[in-house]
Chimera marker file (.cmm) of the C-alpha trace (Angstrom):
<marker_set name="trace">
<marker id="1" x="74.624" y="-28.671" z="15.283" r="1" g="1" b="0" radius="0.5"/>
<marker id="2" x="70.867" y="-28.674" z="14.780" r="1" g="1" b="0" radius="0.5"/>
<marker id="3" x="68.893" y="-31.899" z="15.255" r="1" g="1" b="0" radius="0.5"/>
<marker id="4" x="66.287" y="-32.667" z="12.612" r="1" g="1" b="0" radius="0.5"/>
<marker id="5" x="64.290" y="-35.819" z="12.044" r="1" g="1" b="0" radius="0.5"/>
<marker id="6" x="60.998" y="-37.616" z="12.246" r="1" g="1" b="0" radius="0.5"/>
<marker id="7" x="59.465" y="-40.293" z="14.407" r="1" g="1" b="0" radius="0.5"/>
<marker id="8" x="56.453" y="-42.504" z="13.806" r="1" g="1" b="0" radius="0.5"/>
<marker id="9" x="53.828" y="-42.332" z="16.571" r="1" g="1" b="0" radius="0.5"/>
<marker id="10" x="50.442" y="-44.027" z="16.444" r="1" g="1" b="0" radius="0.5"/>
<marker id="11" x="48.500" y="-42.297" z="13.677" r="1" g="1" b="0" radius="0.5"/>
<marker id="12" x="51.335" y="-40.572" z="11.838" r="1" g="1" b="0" radius="0.5"/>
<marker id="13" x="54.763" y="-39.029" z="11.665" r="1" g="1" b="0" radius="0.5"/>
<marker id="14" x="56.087" y="-36.265" z="13.865" r="1" g="1" b="0" radius="0.5"/>
<marker id="15" x="58.715" y="-34.064" z="12.219" r="1" g="1" b="0" radius="0.5"/>
<marker id="16" x="60.965" y="-32.131" z="14.574" r="1" g="1" b="0" radius="0.5"/>
<marker id="17" x="63.786" y="-29.639" z="14.493" r="1" g="1" b="0" radius="0.5"/>
<marker id="18" x="65.912" y="-28.534" z="17.444" r="1" g="1" b="0" radius="0.5"/>
<marker id="19" x="68.136" y="-25.554" z="16.679" r="1" g="1" b="0" radius="0.5"/>
<marker id="20" x="70.293" y="-22.869" z="18.316" r="1" g="1" b="0" radius="0.5"/>
<marker id="21" x="71.461" y="-25.340" z="20.950" r="1" g="1" b="0" radius="0.5"/>
<marker id="22" x="73.552" y="-23.576" z="23.592" r="1" g="1" b="0" radius="0.5"/>
<marker id="23" x="75.104" y="-24.957" z="26.758" r="1" g="1" b="0" radius="0.5"/>
<marker id="24" x="74.356" y="-22.234" z="29.305" r="1" g="1" b="0" radius="0.5"/>
<marker id="25" x="75.677" y="-23.806" z="32.501" r="1" g="1" b="0" radius="0.5"/>
<marker id="26" x="78.025" y="-26.604" z="33.557" r="1" g="1" b="0" radius="0.5"/>
<marker id="27" x="78.718" y="-27.501" z="37.173" r="1" g="1" b="0" radius="0.5"/>
<marker id="28" x="81.470" y="-29.940" z="38.198" r="1" g="1" b="0" radius="0.5"/>
<marker id="29" x="81.319" y="-29.966" z="42.003" r="1" g="1" b="0" radius="0.5"/>
<marker id="30" x="83.438" y="-33.108" z="42.298" r="1" g="1" b="0" radius="0.5"/>
<marker id="31" x="86.172" y="-33.921" z="39.790" r="1" g="1" b="0" radius="0.5"/>
<marker id="32" x="89.478" y="-35.739" z="40.129" r="1" g="1" b="0" radius="0.5"/>
<marker id="33" x="92.306" y="-36.891" z="37.895" r="1" g="1" b="0" radius="0.5"/>
<marker id="34" x="94.703" y="-39.659" z="38.886" r="1" g="1" b="0" radius="0.5"/>
<marker id="35" x="97.591" y="-41.451" z="37.213" r="1" g="1" b="0" radius="0.5"/>
<marker id="36" x="97.279" y="-45.175" z="36.581" r="1" g="1" b="0" radius="0.5"/>
<marker id="37" x="100.126" y="-47.692" z="36.326" r="1" g="1" b="0" radius="0.5"/>
<marker id="38" x="101.378" y="-48.383" z="32.797" r="1" g="1" b="0" radius="0.5"/>
<marker id="39" x="100.790" y="-44.886" z="31.382" r="1" g="1" b="0" radius="0.5"/>
<marker id="40" x="97.116" y="-44.195" z="32.005" r="1" g="1" b="0" radius="0.5"/>
<marker id="41" x="94.972" y="-41.382" z="33.332" r="1" g="1" b="0" radius="0.5"/>
<marker id="42" x="91.657" y="-41.772" z="35.164" r="1" g="1" b="0" radius="0.5"/>
<marker id="43" x="89.133" y="-38.923" z="35.198" r="1" g="1" b="0" radius="0.5"/>
<marker id="44" x="86.213" y="-39.092" z="37.631" r="1" g="1" b="0" radius="0.5"/>
<marker id="45" x="83.427" y="-36.485" z="37.665" r="1" g="1" b="0" radius="0.5"/>
<marker id="46" x="80.690" y="-36.789" z="40.265" r="1" g="1" b="0" radius="0.5"/>
<marker id="47" x="77.306" y="-35.116" z="40.700" r="1" g="1" b="0" radius="0.5"/>
<marker id="48" x="77.753" y="-32.803" z="37.715" r="1" g="1" b="0" radius="0.5"/>
<marker id="49" x="74.959" y="-30.872" z="36.005" r="1" g="1" b="0" radius="0.5"/>
<marker id="50" x="74.373" y="-29.298" z="32.616" r="1" g="1" b="0" radius="0.5"/>
<marker id="51" x="71.800" y="-26.807" z="31.308" r="1" g="1" b="0" radius="0.5"/>
<marker id="52" x="71.007" y="-26.425" z="27.605" r="1" g="1" b="0" radius="0.5"/>
<marker id="53" x="68.765" y="-23.816" z="25.921" r="1" g="1" b="0" radius="0.5"/>
<marker id="54" x="67.333" y="-24.353" z="22.442" r="1" g="1" b="0" radius="0.5"/>
<marker id="55" x="64.677" y="-23.514" z="19.880" r="1" g="1" b="0" radius="0.5"/>
<marker id="56" x="62.315" y="-26.308" z="18.850" r="1" g="1" b="0" radius="0.5"/>
<marker id="57" x="59.502" y="-26.961" z="16.427" r="1" g="1" b="0" radius="0.5"/>
<marker id="58" x="57.339" y="-29.962" z="15.651" r="1" g="1" b="0" radius="0.5"/>
<marker id="59" x="54.873" y="-30.699" z="12.882" r="1" g="1" b="0" radius="0.5"/>
<marker id="60" x="52.279" y="-33.442" z="12.496" r="1" g="1" b="0" radius="0.5"/>
<marker id="61" x="49.390" y="-33.819" z="10.083" r="1" g="1" b="0" radius="0.5"/>
<marker id="62" x="47.121" y="-32.343" z="12.788" r="1" g="1" b="0" radius="0.5"/>
<marker id="63" x="49.117" y="-29.406" z="14.175" r="1" g="1" b="0" radius="0.5"/>
<marker id="64" x="52.435" y="-27.625" z="14.357" r="1" g="1" b="0" radius="0.5"/>
<marker id="65" x="54.093" y="-25.739" z="17.191" r="1" g="1" b="0" radius="0.5"/>
<marker id="66" x="57.400" y="-24.094" z="18.030" r="1" g="1" b="0" radius="0.5"/>
<marker id="67" x="59.100" y="-22.265" z="20.864" r="1" g="1" b="0" radius="0.5"/>
<marker id="68" x="62.035" y="-22.199" z="23.247" r="1" g="1" b="0" radius="0.5"/>
<marker id="69" x="63.137" y="-25.000" z="25.534" r="1" g="1" b="0" radius="0.5"/>
<marker id="70" x="65.481" y="-25.703" z="28.407" r="1" g="1" b="0" radius="0.5"/>
<marker id="71" x="66.956" y="-29.075" z="29.344" r="1" g="1" b="0" radius="0.5"/>
<marker id="72" x="68.587" y="-29.511" z="32.753" r="1" g="1" b="0" radius="0.5"/>
<marker id="73" x="70.513" y="-32.747" z="33.346" r="1" g="1" b="0" radius="0.5"/>
<marker id="74" x="71.692" y="-33.415" z="36.904" r="1" g="1" b="0" radius="0.5"/>
<marker id="75" x="73.319" y="-36.144" z="38.976" r="1" g="1" b="0" radius="0.5"/>
<marker id="76" x="75.738" y="-36.884" z="36.124" r="1" g="1" b="0" radius="0.5"/>
<marker id="77" x="78.616" y="-39.243" z="36.895" r="1" g="1" b="0" radius="0.5"/>
<marker id="78" x="81.485" y="-39.882" z="34.466" r="1" g="1" b="0" radius="0.5"/>
<marker id="79" x="84.464" y="-42.238" z="34.741" r="1" g="1" b="0" radius="0.5"/>
<marker id="80" x="86.907" y="-42.145" z="31.833" r="1" g="1" b="0" radius="0.5"/>
<marker id="81" x="90.210" y="-43.963" z="31.340" r="1" g="1" b="0" radius="0.5"/>
<marker id="82" x="92.755" y="-42.544" z="28.896" r="1" g="1" b="0" radius="0.5"/>
<marker id="83" x="95.913" y="-44.268" z="27.707" r="1" g="1" b="0" radius="0.5"/>
<marker id="84" x="99.090" y="-42.317" z="27.038" r="1" g="1" b="0" radius="0.5"/>
<marker id="85" x="101.720" y="-44.513" z="25.388" r="1" g="1" b="0" radius="0.5"/>
<marker id="86" x="105.283" y="-43.701" z="26.437" r="1" g="1" b="0" radius="0.5"/>
<marker id="87" x="107.068" y="-44.764" z="23.260" r="1" g="1" b="0" radius="0.5"/>
<marker id="88" x="109.027" y="-41.501" z="22.604" r="1" g="1" b="0" radius="0.5"/>
<marker id="89" x="108.758" y="-42.071" z="18.830" r="1" g="1" b="0" radius="0.5"/>
<marker id="90" x="106.693" y="-38.998" z="18.065" r="1" g="1" b="0" radius="0.5"/>
<marker id="91" x="104.253" y="-36.534" z="19.537" r="1" g="1" b="0" radius="0.5"/>
<marker id="92" x="102.449" y="-37.566" z="22.707" r="1" g="1" b="0" radius="0.5"/>
<marker id="93" x="99.042" y="-39.044" z="21.985" r="1" g="1" b="0" radius="0.5"/>
<marker id="94" x="96.077" y="-39.651" z="24.251" r="1" g="1" b="0" radius="0.5"/>
<marker id="95" x="93.291" y="-42.103" z="23.459" r="1" g="1" b="0" radius="0.5"/>
<marker id="96" x="90.081" y="-42.883" z="25.308" r="1" g="1" b="0" radius="0.5"/>
<marker id="97" x="90.213" y="-46.483" z="26.536" r="1" g="1" b="0" radius="0.5"/>
<marker id="98" x="86.885" y="-46.638" z="28.378" r="1" g="1" b="0" radius="0.5"/>
<marker id="99" x="84.099" y="-44.307" z="29.451" r="1" g="1" b="0" radius="0.5"/>
<marker id="100" x="81.044" y="-44.806" z="31.646" r="1" g="1" b="0" radius="0.5"/>
<marker id="101" x="78.413" y="-42.114" z="32.123" r="1" g="1" b="0" radius="0.5"/>
<marker id="102" x="75.159" y="-42.113" z="34.063" r="1" g="1" b="0" radius="0.5"/>
<marker id="103" x="72.626" y="-39.368" z="34.687" r="1" g="1" b="0" radius="0.5"/>
<marker id="104" x="70.023" y="-39.251" z="37.400" r="1" g="1" b="0" radius="0.5"/>
<marker id="105" x="67.510" y="-36.541" z="36.495" r="1" g="1" b="0" radius="0.5"/>
<marker id="106" x="66.489" y="-34.853" z="33.255" r="1" g="1" b="0" radius="0.5"/>
<marker id="107" x="64.085" y="-31.889" z="33.412" r="1" g="1" b="0" radius="0.5"/>
<marker id="108" x="62.700" y="-30.647" z="30.071" r="1" g="1" b="0" radius="0.5"/>
<marker id="109" x="60.699" y="-27.420" z="29.811" r="1" g="1" b="0" radius="0.5"/>
<marker id="110" x="59.150" y="-26.451" z="26.482" r="1" g="1" b="0" radius="0.5"/>
<marker id="111" x="57.493" y="-23.079" z="25.972" r="1" g="1" b="0" radius="0.5"/>
<marker id="112" x="55.428" y="-22.823" z="22.817" r="1" g="1" b="0" radius="0.5"/>
<marker id="113" x="52.435" y="-21.231" z="21.203" r="1" g="1" b="0" radius="0.5"/>
<marker id="114" x="49.996" y="-24.034" z="22.048" r="1" g="1" b="0" radius="0.5"/>
<link id1="1" id2="2" r="1" g="1" b="0" radius="0.2"/>
<link id1="2" id2="3" r="1" g="1" b="0" radius="0.2"/>
<link id1="3" id2="4" r="1" g="1" b="0" radius="0.2"/>
<link id1="4" id2="5" r="1" g="1" b="0" radius="0.2"/>
<link id1="5" id2="6" r="1" g="1" b="0" radius="0.2"/>
<link id1="6" id2="7" r="1" g="1" b="0" radius="0.2"/>
<link id1="7" id2="8" r="1" g="1" b="0" radius="0.2"/>
<link id1="8" id2="9" r="1" g="1" b="0" radius="0.2"/>
<link id1="9" id2="10" r="1" g="1" b="0" radius="0.2"/>
<link id1="10" id2="11" r="1" g="1" b="0" radius="0.2"/>
<link id1="11" id2="12" r="1" g="1" b="0" radius="0.2"/>
<link id1="12" id2="13" r="1" g="1" b="0" radius="0.2"/>
<link id1="13" id2="14" r="1" g="1" b="0" radius="0.2"/>
<link id1="14" id2="15" r="1" g="1" b="0" radius="0.2"/>
<link id1="15" id2="16" r="1" g="1" b="0" radius="0.2"/>
<link id1="16" id2="17" r="1" g="1" b="0" radius="0.2"/>
<link id1="17" id2="18" r="1" g="1" b="0" radius="0.2"/>
<link id1="18" id2="19" r="1" g="1" b="0" radius="0.2"/>
<link id1="19" id2="20" r="1" g="1" b="0" radius="0.2"/>
<link id1="20" id2="21" r="1" g="1" b="0" radius="0.2"/>
<link id1="21" id2="22" r="1" g="1" b="0" radius="0.2"/>
<link id1="22" id2="23" r="1" g="1" b="0" radius="0.2"/>
<link id1="23" id2="24" r="1" g="1" b="0" radius="0.2"/>
<link id1="24" id2="25" r="1" g="1" b="0" radius="0.2"/>
<link id1="25" id2="26" r="1" g="1" b="0" radius="0.2"/>
<link id1="26" id2="27" r="1" g="1" b="0" radius="0.2"/>
<link id1="27" id2="28" r="1" g="1" b="0" radius="0.2"/>
<link id1="28" id2="29" r="1" g="1" b="0" radius="0.2"/>
<link id1="29" id2="30" r="1" g="1" b="0" radius="0.2"/>
<link id1="30" id2="31" r="1" g="1" b="0" radius="0.2"/>
<link id1="31" id2="32" r="1" g="1" b="0" radius="0.2"/>
<link id1="32" id2="33" r="1" g="1" b="0" radius="0.2"/>
<link id1="33" id2="34" r="1" g="1" b="0" radius="0.2"/>
<link id1="34" id2="35" r="1" g="1" b="0" radius="0.2"/>
<link id1="35" id2="36" r="1" g="1" b="0" radius="0.2"/>
<link id1="36" id2="37" r="1" g="1" b="0" radius="0.2"/>
<link id1="37" id2="38" r="1" g="1" b="0" radius="0.2"/>
<link id1="38" id2="39" r="1" g="1" b="0" radius="0.2"/>
<link id1="39" id2="40" r="1" g="1" b="0" radius="0.2"/>
<link id1="40" id2="41" r="1" g="1" b="0" radius="0.2"/>
<link id1="41" id2="42" r="1" g="1" b="0" radius="0.2"/>
<link id1="42" id2="43" r="1" g="1" b="0" radius="0.2"/>
<link id1="43" id2="44" r="1" g="1" b="0" radius="0.2"/>
<link id1="44" id2="45" r="1" g="1" b="0" radius="0.2"/>
<link id1="45" id2="46" r="1" g="1" b="0" radius="0.2"/>
<link id1="46" id2="47" r="1" g="1" b="0" radius="0.2"/>
<link id1="47" id2="48" r="1" g="1" b="0" radius="0.2"/>
<link id1="48" id2="49" r="1" g="1" b="0" radius="0.2"/>
<link id1="49" id2="50" r="1" g="1" b="0" radius="0.2"/>
<link id1="50" id2="51" r="1" g="1" b="0" radius="0.2"/>
<link id1="51" id2="52" r="1" g="1" b="0" radius="0.2"/>
<link id1="52" id2="53" r="1" g="1" b="0" radius="0.2"/>
<link id1="53" id2="54" r="1" g="1" b="0" radius="0.2"/>
<link id1="54" id2="55" r="1" g="1" b="0" radius="0.2"/>
<link id1="55" id2="56" r="1" g="1" b="0" radius="0.2"/>
<link id1="56" id2="57" r="1" g="1" b="0" radius="0.2"/>
<link id1="57" id2="58" r="1" g="1" b="0" radius="0.2"/>
<link id1="58" id2="59" r="1" g="1" b="0" radius="0.2"/>
<link id1="59" id2="60" r="1" g="1" b="0" radius="0.2"/>
<link id1="60" id2="61" r="1" g="1" b="0" radius="0.2"/>
<link id1="61" id2="62" r="1" g="1" b="0" radius="0.2"/>
<link id1="62" id2="63" r="1" g="1" b="0" radius="0.2"/>
<link id1="63" id2="64" r="1" g="1" b="0" radius="0.2"/>
<link id1="64" id2="65" r="1" g="1" b="0" radius="0.2"/>
<link id1="65" id2="66" r="1" g="1" b="0" radius="0.2"/>
<link id1="66" id2="67" r="1" g="1" b="0" radius="0.2"/>
<link id1="67" id2="68" r="1" g="1" b="0" radius="0.2"/>
<link id1="68" id2="69" r="1" g="1" b="0" radius="0.2"/>
<link id1="69" id2="70" r="1" g="1" b="0" radius="0.2"/>
<link id1="70" id2="71" r="1" g="1" b="0" radius="0.2"/>
<link id1="71" id2="72" r="1" g="1" b="0" radius="0.2"/>
<link id1="72" id2="73" r="1" g="1" b="0" radius="0.2"/>
<link id1="73" id2="74" r="1" g="1" b="0" radius="0.2"/>
<link id1="74" id2="75" r="1" g="1" b="0" radius="0.2"/>
<link id1="75" id2="76" r="1" g="1" b="0" radius="0.2"/>
<link id1="76" id2="77" r="1" g="1" b="0" radius="0.2"/>
<link id1="77" id2="78" r="1" g="1" b="0" radius="0.2"/>
<link id1="78" id2="79" r="1" g="1" b="0" radius="0.2"/>
<link id1="79" id2="80" r="1" g="1" b="0" radius="0.2"/>
<link id1="80" id2="81" r="1" g="1" b="0" radius="0.2"/>
<link id1="81" id2="82" r="1" g="1" b="0" radius="0.2"/>
<link id1="82" id2="83" r="1" g="1" b="0" radius="0.2"/>
<link id1="83" id2="84" r="1" g="1" b="0" radius="0.2"/>
<link id1="84" id2="85" r="1" g="1" b="0" radius="0.2"/>
<link id1="85" id2="86" r="1" g="1" b="0" radius="0.2"/>
<link id1="86" id2="87" r="1" g="1" b="0" radius="0.2"/>
<link id1="87" id2="88" r="1" g="1" b="0" radius="0.2"/>
<link id1="88" id2="89" r="1" g="1" b="0" radius="0.2"/>
<link id1="89" id2="90" r="1" g="1" b="0" radius="0.2"/>
<link id1="90" id2="91" r="1" g="1" b="0" radius="0.2"/>
<link id1="91" id2="92" r="1" g="1" b="0" radius="0.2"/>
<link id1="92" id2="93" r="1" g="1" b="0" radius="0.2"/>
<link id1="93" id2="94" r="1" g="1" b="0" radius="0.2"/>
<link id1="94" id2="95" r="1" g="1" b="0" radius="0.2"/>
<link id1="95" id2="96" r="1" g="1" b="0" radius="0.2"/>
<link id1="96" id2="97" r="1" g="1" b="0" radius="0.2"/>
<link id1="97" id2="98" r="1" g="1" b="0" radius="0.2"/>
<link id1="98" id2="99" r="1" g="1" b="0" radius="0.2"/>
<link id1="99" id2="100" r="1" g="1" b="0" radius="0.2"/>
<link id1="100" id2="101" r="1" g="1" b="0" radius="0.2"/>
<link id1="101" id2="102" r="1" g="1" b="0" radius="0.2"/>
<link id1="102" id2="103" r="1" g="1" b="0" radius="0.2"/>
<link id1="103" id2="104" r="1" g="1" b="0" radius="0.2"/>
<link id1="104" id2="105" r="1" g="1" b="0" radius="0.2"/>
<link id1="105" id2="106" r="1" g="1" b="0" radius="0.2"/>
<link id1="106" id2="107" r="1" g="1" b="0" radius="0.2"/>
<link id1="107" id2="108" r="1" g="1" b="0" radius="0.2"/>
<link id1="108" id2="109" r="1" g="1" b="0" radius="0.2"/>
<link id1="109" id2="110" r="1" g="1" b="0" radius="0.2"/>
<link id1="110" id2="111" r="1" g="1" b="0" radius="0.2"/>
<link id1="111" id2="112" r="1" g="1" b="0" radius="0.2"/>
<link id1="112" id2="113" r="1" g="1" b="0" radius="0.2"/>
<link id1="113" id2="114" r="1" g="1" b="0" radius="0.2"/>
</marker_set>
């Protein structure tokens, strides 16, 4: 979905809109899944990266600008624990018990008219 909003900076408001957000690349060089005692699953993803392309525009009382942008997030680490109850009373369900995510580098490139 598009992201639209405004932020207050110093002398006024900045209105922004980020649209046409597309994930163009995902790399998972290190990923593992293991079973945990008492019906659990642990997912570990290491050193992953993600690239997103988008359109953007901003407007202030002084100027406005728009263009294309690329965001590259790297050194992403995720550890997630899922529980899978074994109660045989209905369809199997999976719920997220805990999740920890960190990212190391974020590179943002904005190409605009100004």
